[in-house]
PyMOL Python script that loads the backbone (N, CA, C, O; Angstrom):
from pymol import cmd

cmd.read_pdbstr("""\
ATOM      1  N   MET A   1     -23.118 -22.438  28.782  1.00  0.00           N
ATOM      2  CA  MET A   1     -22.897 -22.228  27.356  1.00  0.00           C
ATOM      3  C   MET A   1     -22.900 -23.575  26.635  1.00  0.00           C
ATOM      4  O   MET A   1     -22.363 -24.560  27.142  1.00  0.00           O
ATOM      5  N   LEU A   2     -23.494 -23.607  25.484  1.00  0.00           N
ATOM      6  CA  LEU A   2     -23.572 -24.847  24.719  1.00  0.00           C
ATOM      7  C   LEU A   2     -22.249 -25.158  24.033  1.00  0.00           C
ATOM      8  O   LEU A   2     -21.550 -24.270  23.545  1.00  0.00           O
ATOM      9  N   GLU A   3     -21.937 -26.424  24.014  1.00  0.00           N
ATOM     10  CA  GLU A   3     -20.705 -26.860  23.355  1.00  0.00           C
ATOM     11  C   GLU A   3     -20.921 -26.911  21.843  1.00  0.00           C
ATOM     12  O   GLU A   3     -22.010 -27.244  21.375  1.00  0.00           O
ATOM     13  N   ALA A   4     -19.888 -26.583  21.094  1.00  0.00           N
ATOM     14  CA  ALA A   4     -19.980 -26.601  19.631  1.00  0.00           C
ATOM     15  C   ALA A   4     -20.251 -28.017  19.144  1.00  0.00           C
ATOM     16  O   ALA A   4     -19.715 -28.985  19.683  1.00  0.00           O
ATOM     17  N   ARG A   5     -21.081 -28.125  18.129  1.00  0.00           N
ATOM     18  CA  ARG A   5     -21.394 -29.419  17.521  1.00  0.00           C
ATOM     19  C   ARG A   5     -20.959 -29.386  16.064  1.00  0.00           C
ATOM     20  O   ARG A   5     -21.056 -28.358  15.394  1.00  0.00           O
ATOM     21  N   TYR A   6     -20.479 -30.526  15.589  1.00  0.00           N
ATOM     22  CA  TYR A   6     -20.020 -30.639  14.210  1.00  0.00           C
ATOM     23  C   TYR A   6     -20.848 -31.669  13.475  1.00  0.00           C
ATOM     24  O   TYR A   6     -21.181 -32.723  14.017  1.00  0.00           O
ATOM     25  N   ARG A   7     -21.175 -31.354  12.236  1.00  0.00           N
ATOM     26  CA  ARG A   7     -21.894 -32.286  11.371  1.00  0.00           C
ATOM     27  C   ARG A   7     -20.889 -32.978  10.460  1.00  0.00           C
ATOM     28  O   ARG A   7     -19.717 -32.606  10.414  1.00  0.00           O
ATOM     29  N   VAL A   8     -21.360 -33.989   9.737  1.00  0.00           N
ATOM     30  CA  VAL A   8     -20.488 -34.754   8.840  1.00  0.00           C
ATOM     31  C   VAL A   8     -19.789 -33.823   7.860  1.00  0.00           C
ATOM     32  O   VAL A   8     -18.588 -33.959   7.625  1.00  0.00           O
ATOM     33  N   LYS A   9     -20.527 -32.880   7.289  1.00  0.00           N
ATOM     34  CA  LYS A   9     -19.939 -31.983   6.280  1.00  0.00           C
ATOM     35  C   LYS A   9     -18.810 -31.124   6.839  1.00  0.00           C
ATOM     36  O   LYS A   9     -17.978 -30.636   6.076  1.00  0.00           O
ATOM     37  N   ASP A  10     -18.766 -30.930   8.158  1.00  0.00           N
ATOM     38  CA  ASP A  10     -17.686 -30.160   8.778  1.00  0.00           C
ATOM     39  C   ASP A  10     -16.446 -31.011   9.023  1.00  0.00           C
ATOM     40  O   ASP A  10     -15.347 -30.477   9.175  1.00  0.00           O
ATOM     41  N   LEU A  11     -16.614 -32.326   9.062  1.00  0.00           N
ATOM     42  CA  LEU A  11     -15.537 -33.220   9.470  1.00  0.00           C
ATOM     43  C   LEU A  11     -14.806 -33.902   8.320  1.00  0.00           C
ATOM     44  O   LEU A  11     -13.632 -34.244   8.462  1.00  0.00           O
ATOM     45  N   VAL A  12     -15.469 -34.108   7.188  1.00  0.00           N
ATOM     46  CA  VAL A  12     -14.886 -34.912   6.111  1.00  0.00           C
ATOM     47  C   VAL A  12     -14.559 -34.078   4.879  1.00  0.00           C
ATOM     48  O   VAL A  12     -15.022 -32.947   4.736  1.00  0.00           O
ATOM     49  N   ASN A  13     -13.753 -34.657   3.994  1.00  0.00           N
ATOM     50  CA  ASN A  13     -13.391 -34.019   2.727  1.00  0.00           C
ATOM     51  C   ASN A  13     -14.417 -34.376   1.660  1.00  0.00           C
ATOM     52  O   ASN A  13     -14.945 -35.487   1.633  1.00  0.00           O
ATOM     53  N   TYR A  14     -14.686 -33.431   0.796  1.00  0.00           N
ATOM     54  CA  TYR A  14     -15.537 -33.679  -0.359  1.00  0.00           C
ATOM     55  C   TYR A  14     -14.764 -33.286  -1.620  1.00  0.00           C
ATOM     56  O   TYR A  14     -14.116 -32.239  -1.640  1.00  0.00           O
ATOM     57  N   PRO A  15     -14.824 -34.112  -2.673  1.00  0.00           N
ATOM     58  CA  PRO A  15     -14.114 -33.770  -3.910  1.00  0.00           C
ATOM     59  C   PRO A  15     -14.816 -32.640  -4.656  1.00  0.00           C
ATOM     60  O   PRO A  15     -15.979 -32.329  -4.400  1.00  0.00           O
ATOM     61  N   GLU A  16     -14.094 -32.050  -5.564  1.00  0.00           N
ATOM     62  CA  GLU A  16     -14.660 -31.001  -6.408  1.00  0.00           C
ATOM     63  C   GLU A  16     -15.747 -31.595  -7.293  1.00  0.00           C
ATOM     64  O   GLU A  16     -15.625 -32.725  -7.766  1.00  0.00           O
ATOM     65  N   ARG A  17     -16.809 -30.828  -7.514  1.00  0.00           N
ATOM     66  CA  ARG A  17     -17.862 -31.258  -8.426  1.00  0.00           C
ATOM     67  C   ARG A  17     -17.945 -30.241  -9.559  1.00  0.00           C
ATOM     68  O   ARG A  17     -18.365 -29.104  -9.346  1.00  0.00           O
ATOM     69  N   PRO A  18     -17.539 -30.652 -10.778  1.00  0.00           N
ATOM     70  CA  PRO A  18     -17.581 -29.705 -11.895  1.00  0.00           C
ATOM     71  C   PRO A  18     -19.024 -29.387 -12.303  1.00  0.00           C
ATOM     72  O   PRO A  18     -19.945 -30.149 -12.011  1.00  0.00           O
ATOM     73  N   ALA A  19     -19.200 -28.264 -12.975  1.00  0.00           N
ATOM     74  CA  ALA A  19     -20.522 -27.882 -13.468  1.00  0.00           C
ATOM     75  C   ALA A  19     -20.964 -28.860 -14.553  1.00  0.00           C
ATOM     76  O   ALA A  19     -20.142 -29.384 -15.304  1.00  0.00           O
ATOM     77  N   LYS A  20     -22.279 -29.099 -14.623  1.00  0.00           N
ATOM     78  CA  LYS A  20     -22.827 -30.002 -15.639  1.00  0.00           C
ATOM     79  C   LYS A  20     -23.971 -29.317 -16.363  1.00  0.00           C
ATOM     80  O   LYS A  20     -24.798 -28.640 -15.752  1.00  0.00           O
ATOM     81  N   ASP A  21     -24.003 -29.505 -17.677  1.00  0.00           N
ATOM     82  CA  ASP A  21     -25.112 -29.015 -18.488  1.00  0.00           C
ATOM     83  C   ASP A  21     -26.000 -30.189 -18.847  1.00  0.00           C
ATOM     84  O   ASP A  21     -25.511 -31.278 -19.148  1.00  0.00           O
ATOM     85  N   TYR A  22     -27.317 -29.967 -18.815  1.00  0.00           N
ATOM     86  CA  TYR A  22     -28.240 -31.016 -19.219  1.00  0.00           C
ATOM     87  C   TYR A  22     -29.519 -30.383 -19.739  1.00  0.00           C
ATOM     88  O   TYR A  22     -29.755 -29.190 -19.553  1.00  0.00           O
ATOM     89  N   VAL A  23     -30.336 -31.191 -20.390  1.00  0.00           N
ATOM     90  CA  VAL A  23     -31.620 -30.735 -20.908  1.00  0.00           C
ATOM     91  C   VAL A  23     -32.704 -31.428 -20.095  1.00  0.00           C
ATOM     92  O   VAL A  23     -32.724 -32.655 -19.997  1.00  0.00           O
ATOM     93  N   ASP A  24     -33.617 -30.633 -19.504  1.00  0.00           N
ATOM     94  CA  ASP A  24     -34.676 -31.237 -18.697  1.00  0.00           C
ATOM     95  C   ASP A  24     -35.802 -31.762 -19.586  1.00  0.00           C
ATOM     96  O   ASP A  24     -35.734 -31.645 -20.809  1.00  0.00           O
ATOM     97  N   ARG A  25     -36.827 -32.333 -18.981  1.00  0.00           N
ATOM     98  CA  ARG A  25     -37.919 -32.964 -19.752  1.00  0.00           C
ATOM     99  C   ARG A  25     -38.653 -31.997 -20.665  1.00  0.00           C
ATOM    100  O   ARG A  25     -39.158 -32.401 -21.712  1.00  0.00           O
ATOM    101  N   SER A  26     -38.719 -30.741 -20.289  1.00  0.00           N
ATOM    102  CA  SER A  26     -39.431 -29.769 -21.116  1.00  0.00           C
ATOM    103  C   SER A  26     -38.557 -29.199 -22.229  1.00  0.00           C
ATOM    104  O   SER A  26     -39.014 -28.350 -22.994  1.00  0.00           O
ATOM    105  N   GLY A  27     -37.311 -29.651 -22.330  1.00  0.00           N
ATOM    106  CA  GLY A  27     -36.427 -29.211 -23.396  1.00  0.00           C
ATOM    107  C   GLY A  27     -35.563 -28.009 -23.049  1.00  0.00           C
ATOM    108  O   GLY A  27     -34.785 -27.548 -23.885  1.00  0.00           O
ATOM    109  N   ARG A  28     -35.684 -27.499 -21.841  1.00  0.00           N
ATOM    110  CA  ARG A  28     -34.870 -26.351 -21.434  1.00  0.00           C
ATOM    111  C   ARG A  28     -33.476 -26.812 -21.038  1.00  0.00           C
ATOM    112  O   ARG A  28     -33.296 -27.872 -20.438  1.00  0.00           O
ATOM    113  N   ARG A  29     -32.499 -25.991 -21.387  1.00  0.00           N
ATOM    114  CA  ARG A  29     -31.118 -26.290 -20.977  1.00  0.00           C
ATOM    115  C   ARG A  29     -30.931 -25.821 -19.544  1.00  0.00           C
ATOM    116  O   ARG A  29     -31.318 -24.709 -19.184  1.00  0.00           O
ATOM    117  N   ARG A  30     -30.346 -26.666 -18.751  1.00  0.00           N
ATOM    118  CA  ARG A  30     -30.090 -26.356 -17.343  1.00  0.00           C
ATOM    119  C   ARG A  30     -28.616 -26.566 -17.045  1.00  0.00           C
ATOM    120  O   ARG A  30     -27.917 -27.278 -17.766  1.00  0.00           O
ATOM    121  N   ARG A  31     -28.159 -25.946 -15.986  1.00  0.00           N
ATOM    122  CA  ARG A  31     -26.763 -26.104 -15.580  1.00  0.00           C
ATOM    123  C   ARG A  31     -26.710 -26.317 -14.068  1.00  0.00           C
ATOM    124  O   ARG A  31     -27.215 -25.503 -13.294  1.00  0.00           O
ATOM    125  N   LEU A  32     -26.093 -27.420 -13.669  1.00  0.00           N
ATOM    126  CA  LEU A  32     -25.831 -27.653 -12.252  1.00  0.00           C
ATOM    127  C   LEU A  32     -24.562 -26.900 -11.899  1.00  0.00           C
ATOM    128  O   LEU A  32     -23.563 -26.986 -12.613  1.00  0.00           O
ATOM    129  N   SER A  33     -24.599 -26.177 -10.820  1.00  0.00           N
ATOM    130  CA  SER A  33     -23.464 -25.323 -10.475  1.00  0.00           C
ATOM    131  C   SER A  33     -22.248 -26.120 -10.016  1.00  0.00           C
ATOM    132  O   SER A  33     -22.354 -27.257  -9.556  1.00  0.00           O
ATOM    133  N   HIS A  34     -21.124 -25.499 -10.153  1.00  0.00           N
ATOM    134  CA  HIS A  34     -19.831 -26.042  -9.752  1.00  0.00           C
ATOM    135  C   HIS A  34     -19.708 -25.950  -8.235  1.00  0.00           C
ATOM    136  O   HIS A  34     -20.131 -24.959  -7.638  1.00  0.00           O
ATOM    137  N   LYS A  35     -19.134 -26.970  -7.608  1.00  0.00           N
ATOM    138  CA  LYS A  35     -18.830 -26.910  -6.176  1.00  0.00           C
ATOM    139  C   LYS A  35     -17.352 -27.207  -5.991  1.00  0.00           C
ATOM    140  O   LYS A  35     -16.863 -28.237  -6.455  1.00  0.00           O
ATOM    141  N   PRO A  36     -16.643 -26.324  -5.325  1.00  0.00           N
ATOM    142  CA  PRO A  36     -15.211 -26.567  -5.105  1.00  0.00           C
ATOM    143  C   PRO A  36     -14.993 -27.679  -4.084  1.00  0.00           C
ATOM    144  O   PRO A  36     -15.894 -28.017  -3.316  1.00  0.00           O
ATOM    145  N   ALA A  37     -13.807 -28.233  -4.084  1.00  0.00           N
ATOM    146  CA  ALA A  37     -13.455 -29.257  -3.103  1.00  0.00           C
ATOM    147  C   ALA A  37     -13.404 -28.614  -1.718  1.00  0.00           C
ATOM    148  O   ALA A  37     -13.044 -27.445  -1.575  1.00  0.00           O
ATOM    149  N   THR A  38     -13.770 -29.398  -0.700  1.00  0.00           N
ATOM    150  CA  THR A  38     -13.698 -28.905   0.674  1.00  0.00           C
ATOM    151  C   THR A  38     -12.882 -29.867   1.518  1.00  0.00           C
ATOM    152  O   THR A  38     -12.881 -31.076   1.283  1.00  0.00           O
ATOM    153  N   LYS A  39     -12.192 -29.318   2.495  1.00  0.00           N
ATOM    154  CA  LYS A  39     -11.371 -30.136   3.387  1.00  0.00           C
ATOM    155  C   LYS A  39     -11.954 -30.045   4.790  1.00  0.00           C
ATOM    156  O   LYS A  39     -12.122 -28.951   5.331  1.00  0.00           O
ATOM    157  N   GLY A  40     -12.259 -31.190   5.373  1.00  0.00           N
ATOM    158  CA  GLY A  40     -12.845 -31.223   6.702  1.00  0.00           C
ATOM    159  C   GLY A  40     -11.794 -31.253   7.802  1.00  0.00           C
ATOM    160  O   GLY A  40     -10.596 -31.336   7.533  1.00  0.00           O
ATOM    161  N   LEU A  41     -12.255 -31.184   9.028  1.00  0.00           N
ATOM    162  CA  LEU A  41     -11.357 -31.176  10.186  1.00  0.00           C
ATOM    163  C   LEU A  41     -10.534 -32.451  10.301  1.00  0.00           C
ATOM    164  O   LEU A  41      -9.395 -32.410  10.766  1.00  0.00           O
ATOM    165  N   LEU A  42     -11.097 -33.589   9.884  1.00  0.00           N
ATOM    166  CA  LEU A  42     -10.410 -34.867  10.060  1.00  0.00           C
ATOM    167  C   LEU A  42      -9.585 -35.290   8.850  1.00  0.00           C
ATOM    168  O   LEU A  42      -8.786 -36.222   8.948  1.00  0.00           O
ATOM    169  N   ASN A  43      -9.760 -34.630   7.726  1.00  0.00           N
ATOM    170  CA  ASN A  43      -9.013 -34.922   6.504  1.00  0.00           C
ATOM    171  C   ASN A  43      -9.165 -36.375   6.046  1.00  0.00           C
ATOM    172  O   ASN A  43      -8.184 -37.028   5.690  1.00  0.00           O
ATOM    173  N   VAL A  44     -10.405 -36.873   6.059  1.00  0.00           N
ATOM    174  CA  VAL A  44     -10.720 -38.202   5.530  1.00  0.00           C
ATOM    175  C   VAL A  44     -11.948 -38.080   4.639  1.00  0.00           C
ATOM    176  O   VAL A  44     -12.722 -37.130   4.757  1.00  0.00           O
ATOM    177  N   ALA A  45     -12.118 -39.051   3.745  1.00  0.00           N
ATOM    178  CA  ALA A  45     -13.289 -39.077   2.878  1.00  0.00           C
ATOM    179  C   ALA A  45     -14.513 -39.505   3.686  1.00  0.00           C
ATOM    180  O   ALA A  45     -14.382 -40.131   4.738  1.00  0.00           O
ATOM    181  N   GLU A  46     -15.694 -39.168   3.194  1.00  0.00           N
ATOM    182  CA  GLU A  46     -16.924 -39.502   3.913  1.00  0.00           C
ATOM    183  C   GLU A  46     -17.095 -41.009   4.082  1.00  0.00           C
ATOM    184  O   GLU A  46     -17.505 -41.465   5.150  1.00  0.00           O
ATOM    185  N   SER A  47     -16.788 -41.787   3.048  1.00  0.00           N
ATOM    186  CA  SER A  47     -16.937 -43.247   3.150  1.00  0.00           C
ATOM    187  C   SER A  47     -15.995 -43.823   4.205  1.00  0.00           C
ATOM    188  O   SER A  47     -16.384 -44.716   4.957  1.00  0.00           O
ATOM    189  N   THR A  48     -14.768 -43.324   4.267  1.00  0.00           N
ATOM    190  CA  THR A  48     -13.802 -43.765   5.280  1.00  0.00           C
ATOM    191  C   THR A  48     -14.286 -43.385   6.672  1.00  0.00           C
ATOM    192  O   THR A  48     -14.133 -44.158   7.618  1.00  0.00           O
ATOM    193  N   PHE A  49     -14.858 -42.219   6.797  1.00  0.00           N
ATOM    194  CA  PHE A  49     -15.371 -41.736   8.075  1.00  0.00           C
ATOM    195  C   PHE A  49     -16.446 -42.673   8.628  1.00  0.00           C
ATOM    196  O   PHE A  49     -16.407 -43.041   9.802  1.00  0.00           O
ATOM    197  N   TRP A  50     -17.410 -43.060   7.777  1.00  0.00           N
ATOM    198  CA  TRP A  50     -18.480 -43.960   8.237  1.00  0.00           C
ATOM    199  C   TRP A  50     -17.936 -45.356   8.532  1.00  0.00           C
ATOM    200  O   TRP A  50     -18.444 -46.029   9.429  1.00  0.00           O
ATOM    201  N   LYS A  51     -16.929 -45.802   7.808  1.00  0.00           N
ATOM    202  CA  LYS A  51     -16.292 -47.094   8.118  1.00  0.00           C
ATOM    203  C   LYS A  51     -15.625 -47.044   9.488  1.00  0.00           C
ATOM    204  O   LYS A  51     -15.684 -48.013  10.245  1.00  0.00           O
ATOM    205  N   MET A  52     -14.989 -45.916   9.808  1.00  0.00           N
ATOM    206  CA  MET A  52     -14.349 -45.757  11.115  1.00  0.00           C
ATOM    207  C   MET A  52     -15.381 -45.861  12.239  1.00  0.00           C
ATOM    208  O   MET A  52     -15.102 -46.454  13.282  1.00  0.00           O
ATOM    209  N   ILE A  53     -16.553 -45.297  12.038  1.00  0.00           N
ATOM    210  CA  ILE A  53     -17.608 -45.359  13.055  1.00  0.00           C
ATOM    211  C   ILE A  53     -18.110 -46.794  13.211  1.00  0.00           C
ATOM    212  O   ILE A  53     -18.295 -47.269  14.331  1.00  0.00           O
ATOM    213  N   ARG A  54     -18.331 -47.486  12.086  1.00  0.00           N
ATOM    214  CA  ARG A  54     -18.800 -48.884  12.152  1.00  0.00           C
ATOM    215  C   ARG A  54     -17.796 -49.787  12.857  1.00  0.00           C
ATOM    216  O   ARG A  54     -18.189 -50.702  13.579  1.00  0.00           O
ATOM    217  N   ARG A  55     -16.495 -49.539  12.653  1.00  0.00           N
ATOM    218  CA  ARG A  55     -15.445 -50.339  13.295  1.00  0.00           C
ATOM    219  C   ARG A  55     -15.243 -49.959  14.759  1.00  0.00           C
ATOM    220  O   ARG A  55     -14.577 -50.685  15.497  1.00  0.00           O
ATOM    221  N   GLY A  56     -15.807 -48.836  15.185  1.00  0.00           N
ATOM    222  CA  GLY A  56     -15.621 -48.371  16.556  1.00  0.00           C
ATOM    223  C   GLY A  56     -14.380 -47.520  16.738  1.00  0.00           C
ATOM    224  O   GLY A  56     -13.958 -47.277  17.868  1.00  0.00           O
ATOM    225  N   ASP A  57     -13.784 -47.059  15.635  1.00  0.00           N
ATOM    226  CA  ASP A  57     -12.584 -46.225  15.693  1.00  0.00           C
ATOM    227  C   ASP A  57     -12.897 -44.747  15.928  1.00  0.00           C
ATOM    228  O   ASP A  57     -11.988 -43.958  16.188  1.00  0.00           O
ATOM    229  N   PHE A  58     -14.167 -44.367  15.840  1.00  0.00           N
ATOM    230  CA  PHE A  58     -14.584 -42.984  16.048  1.00  0.00           C
ATOM    231  C   PHE A  58     -15.869 -43.016  16.869  1.00  0.00           C
ATOM    232  O   PHE A  58     -16.659 -43.947  16.713  1.00  0.00           O
ATOM    233  N   PRO A  59     -16.106 -42.031  17.739  1.00  0.00           N
ATOM    234  CA  PRO A  59     -17.302 -42.047  18.594  1.00  0.00           C
ATOM    235  C   PRO A  59     -18.608 -42.073  17.803  1.00  0.00           C
ATOM    236  O   PRO A  59     -18.699 -41.519  16.707  1.00  0.00           O
ATOM    237  N   GLU A  60     -19.605 -42.722  18.376  1.00  0.00           N
ATOM    238  CA  GLU A  60     -20.940 -42.752  17.775  1.00  0.00           C
ATOM    239  C   GLU A  60     -21.534 -41.341  17.802  1.00  0.00           C
ATOM    240  O   GLU A  60     -21.278 -40.575  18.731  1.00  0.00           O
ATOM    241  N   PRO A  61     -22.325 -41.002  16.786  1.00  0.00           N
ATOM    242  CA  PRO A  61     -22.924 -39.666  16.751  1.00  0.00           C
ATOM    243  C   PRO A  61     -24.136 -39.551  17.670  1.00  0.00           C
ATOM    244  O   PRO A  61     -24.728 -40.548  18.083  1.00  0.00           O
ATOM    245  N   THR A  62     -24.480 -38.314  17.974  1.00  0.00           N
ATOM    246  CA  THR A  62     -25.741 -37.990  18.618  1.00  0.00           C
ATOM    247  C   THR A  62     -26.599 -37.370  17.529  1.00  0.00           C
ATOM    248  O   THR A  62     -26.158 -36.454  16.835  1.00  0.00           O
ATOM    249  N   TYR A  63     -27.816 -37.862  17.376  1.00  0.00           N
ATOM    250  CA  TYR A  63     -28.685 -37.369  16.310  1.00  0.00           C
ATOM    251  C   TYR A  63     -29.570 -36.238  16.833  1.00  0.00           C
ATOM    252  O   TYR A  63     -30.339 -36.430  17.774  1.00  0.00           O
ATOM    253  N   LEU A  64     -29.457 -35.060  16.218  1.00  0.00           N
ATOM    254  CA  LEU A  64     -30.340 -33.948  16.562  1.00  0.00           C
ATOM    255  C   LEU A  64     -31.708 -34.156  15.939  1.00  0.00           C
ATOM    256  O   LEU A  64     -32.730 -33.815  16.534  1.00  0.00           O
ATOM    257  N   THR A  65     -31.723 -34.717  14.735  1.00  0.00           N
ATOM    258  CA  THR A  65     -32.950 -35.175  14.083  1.00  0.00           C
ATOM    259  C   THR A  65     -32.632 -36.556  13.533  1.00  0.00           C
ATOM    260  O   THR A  65     -31.500 -37.025  13.649  1.00  0.00           O
ATOM    261  N   ALA A  66     -33.614 -37.204  12.940  1.00  0.00           N
ATOM    262  CA  ALA A  66     -33.407 -38.565  12.435  1.00  0.00           C
ATOM    263  C   ALA A  66     -32.313 -38.642  11.379  1.00  0.00           C
ATOM    264  O   ALA A  66     -31.700 -39.695  11.201  1.00  0.00           O
ATOM    265  N   SER A  67     -32.060 -37.543  10.679  1.00  0.00           N
ATOM    266  CA  SER A  67     -31.066 -37.579   9.605  1.00  0.00           C
ATOM    267  C   SER A  67     -29.922 -36.585   9.817  1.00  0.00           C
ATOM    268  O   SER A  67     -29.253 -36.211   8.853  1.00  0.00           O
ATOM    269  N   MET A  68     -29.682 -36.148  11.064  1.00  0.00           N
ATOM    270  CA  MET A  68     -28.620 -35.178  11.315  1.00  0.00           C
ATOM    271  C   MET A  68     -27.707 -35.641  12.455  1.00  0.00           C
ATOM    272  O   MET A  68     -27.893 -35.253  13.609  1.00  0.00           O
ATOM    273  N   PRO A  69     -26.710 -36.482  12.112  1.00  0.00           N
ATOM    274  CA  PRO A  69     -25.763 -36.895  13.145  1.00  0.00           C
ATOM    275  C   PRO A  69     -24.794 -35.764  13.470  1.00  0.00           C
ATOM    276  O   PRO A  69     -24.348 -35.040  12.580  1.00  0.00           O
ATOM    277  N   THR A  70     -24.477 -35.622  14.747  1.00  0.00           N
ATOM    278  CA  THR A  70     -23.529 -34.590  15.170  1.00  0.00           C
ATOM    279  C   THR A  70     -22.587 -35.152  16.228  1.00  0.00           C
ATOM    280  O   THR A  70     -22.875 -36.160  16.873  1.00  0.00           O
ATOM    281  N   TRP A  71     -21.459 -34.475  16.387  1.00  0.00           N
ATOM    282  CA  TRP A  71     -20.467 -34.815  17.402  1.00  0.00           C
ATOM    283  C   TRP A  71     -20.099 -33.532  18.115  1.00  0.00           C
ATOM    284  O   TRP A  71     -20.055 -32.465  17.502  1.00  0.00           O
ATOM    285  N   THR A  72     -19.835 -33.629  19.410  1.00  0.00           N
ATOM    286  CA  THR A  72     -19.429 -32.444  20.168  1.00  0.00           C
ATOM    287  C   THR A  72     -17.939 -32.201  19.972  1.00  0.00           C
ATOM    288  O   THR A  72     -17.185 -33.094  19.585  1.00  0.00           O
ATOM    289  N   GLU A  73     -17.547 -30.983  20.248  1.00  0.00           N
ATOM    290  CA  GLU A  73     -16.140 -30.615  20.108  1.00  0.00           C
ATOM    291  C   GLU A  73     -15.269 -31.447  21.049  1.00  0.00           C
ATOM    292  O   GLU A  73     -14.152 -31.822  20.693  1.00  0.00           O
ATOM    293  N   SER A  74     -15.774 -31.735  22.243  1.00  0.00           N
ATOM    294  CA  SER A  74     -14.992 -32.530  23.200  1.00  0.00           C
ATOM    295  C   SER A  74     -14.802 -33.963  22.709  1.00  0.00           C
ATOM    296  O   SER A  74     -13.742 -34.548  22.929  1.00  0.00           O
ATOM    297  N   GLN A  75     -15.814 -34.544  22.043  1.00  0.00           N
ATOM    298  CA  GLN A  75     -15.669 -35.891  21.479  1.00  0.00           C
ATOM    299  C   GLN A  75     -14.563 -35.914  20.427  1.00  0.00           C
ATOM    300  O   GLN A  75     -13.734 -36.824  20.407  1.00  0.00           O
ATOM    301  N   ILE A  76     -14.556 -34.923  19.567  1.00  0.00           N
ATOM    302  CA  ILE A  76     -13.569 -34.869  18.487  1.00  0.00           C
ATOM    303  C   ILE A  76     -12.172 -34.638  19.054  1.00  0.00           C
ATOM    304  O   ILE A  76     -11.214 -35.289  18.638  1.00  0.00           O
ATOM    305  N   ASN A  77     -12.055 -33.708  20.006  1.00  0.00           N
ATOM    306  CA  ASN A  77     -10.744 -33.435  20.611  1.00  0.00           C
ATOM    307  C   ASN A  77     -10.206 -34.651  21.351  1.00  0.00           C
ATOM    308  O   ASN A  77      -9.014 -34.945  21.267  1.00  0.00           O
ATOM    309  N   ALA A  78     -11.072 -35.365  22.079  1.00  0.00           N
ATOM    310  CA  ALA A  78     -10.642 -36.573  22.794  1.00  0.00           C
ATOM    311  C   ALA A  78     -10.163 -37.628  21.807  1.00  0.00           C
ATOM    312  O   ALA A  78      -9.156 -38.294  22.050  1.00  0.00           O
ATOM    313  N   TRP A  79     -10.877 -37.784  20.693  1.00  0.00           N
ATOM    314  CA  TRP A  79     -10.481 -38.770  19.679  1.00  0.00           C
ATOM    315  C   TRP A  79      -9.132 -38.390  19.068  1.00  0.00           C
ATOM    316  O   TRP A  79      -8.275 -39.251  18.870  1.00  0.00           O
ATOM    317  N   LEU A  80      -8.943 -37.097  18.769  1.00  0.00           N
ATOM    318  CA  LEU A  80      -7.678 -36.645  18.191  1.00  0.00           C
ATOM    319  C   LEU A  80      -6.517 -36.859  19.161  1.00  0.00           C
ATOM    320  O   LEU A  80      -5.433 -37.264  18.742  1.00  0.00           O
ATOM    321  N   GLU A  81      -6.730 -36.593  20.451  1.00  0.00           N
ATOM    322  CA  GLU A  81      -5.681 -36.819  21.451  1.00  0.00           C
ATOM    323  C   GLU A  81      -5.343 -38.303  21.560  1.00  0.00           C
ATOM    324  O   GLU A  81      -4.172 -38.677  21.635  1.00  0.00           O
ATOM    325  N   GLN A  82      -6.371 -39.141  21.568  1.00  0.00           N
ATOM    326  CA  GLN A  82      -6.160 -40.590  21.645  1.00  0.00           C
ATOM    327  C   GLN A  82      -5.375 -41.078  20.427  1.00  0.00           C
ATOM    328  O   GLN A  82      -4.473 -41.907  20.550  1.00  0.00           O
ATOM    329  N   LYS A  83      -5.722 -40.562  19.267  1.00  0.00           N
ATOM    330  CA  LYS A  83      -5.033 -40.948  18.032  1.00  0.00           C
ATOM    331  C   LYS A  83      -3.566 -40.508  18.080  1.00  0.00           C
ATOM    332  O   LYS A  83      -2.684 -41.242  17.634  1.00  0.00           O
ATOM    333  N   THR A  84      -3.306 -39.322  18.617  1.00  0.00           N
ATOM    334  CA  THR A  84      -1.942 -38.810  18.731  1.00  0.00           C
ATOM    335  C   THR A  84      -1.118 -39.662  19.693  1.00  0.00           C
ATOM    336  O   THR A  84       0.050 -39.947  19.428  1.00  0.00           O
ATOM    337  N   LEU A  85      -1.725 -40.070  20.811  1.00  0.00           N
ATOM    338  CA  LEU A  85      -1.017 -40.898  21.788  1.00  0.00           C
ATOM    339  C   LEU A  85      -0.664 -42.268  21.215  1.00  0.00           C
ATOM    340  O   LEU A  85       0.412 -42.798  21.493  1.00  0.00           O
ATOM    341  N   LYS A  86      -1.565 -42.844  20.414  1.00  0.00           N
ATOM    342  CA  LYS A  86      -1.291 -44.146  19.788  1.00  0.00           C
ATOM    343  C   LYS A  86      -0.134 -44.050  18.805  1.00  0.00           C
ATOM    344  O   LYS A  86       0.662 -44.981  18.685  1.00  0.00           O
ATOM    345  N   ALA A  87      -0.037 -42.922  18.098  1.00  0.00           N
ATOM    346  CA  ALA A  87       1.011 -42.748  17.092  1.00  0.00           C
ATOM    347  C   ALA A  87       2.382 -42.537  17.734  1.00  0.00           C
ATOM    348  O   ALA A  87       3.406 -42.834  17.120  1.00  0.00           O
ATOM    349  N   ALA A  88       2.405 -42.029  18.956  1.00  0.00           N
ATOM    350  CA  ALA A  88       3.685 -41.732  19.625  1.00  0.00           C
ATOM    351  C   ALA A  88       4.340 -42.961  20.208  1.00  0.00           C
ATOM    352  O   ALA A  88       5.417 -42.866  20.798  1.00  0.00           O
TER     353      ALA A  88
END
""", "prot")
cmd.dss("prot")
cmd.show_as("cartoon", "prot")
cmd.util.cbc("prot")
cmd.orient("prot")
């Protein structure tokens, strides 16, 4: 059985994005839809998450495609356990 994989959007928090109205080049009024805030498994912002990887505080991703980094469930659980042990 394949192990679950998580993408960045599953791991990090994203702020709410309010709806926006604008006029496109042809003069039509358009509206960008509202997106609610989301909370990821790690409860950190995306910028903080990538800083943690650069510092070596979080495991390096495995890329399924050139632009799709993923982490296995075991990598995330091991990191969470290690973090818990350091805090104790």
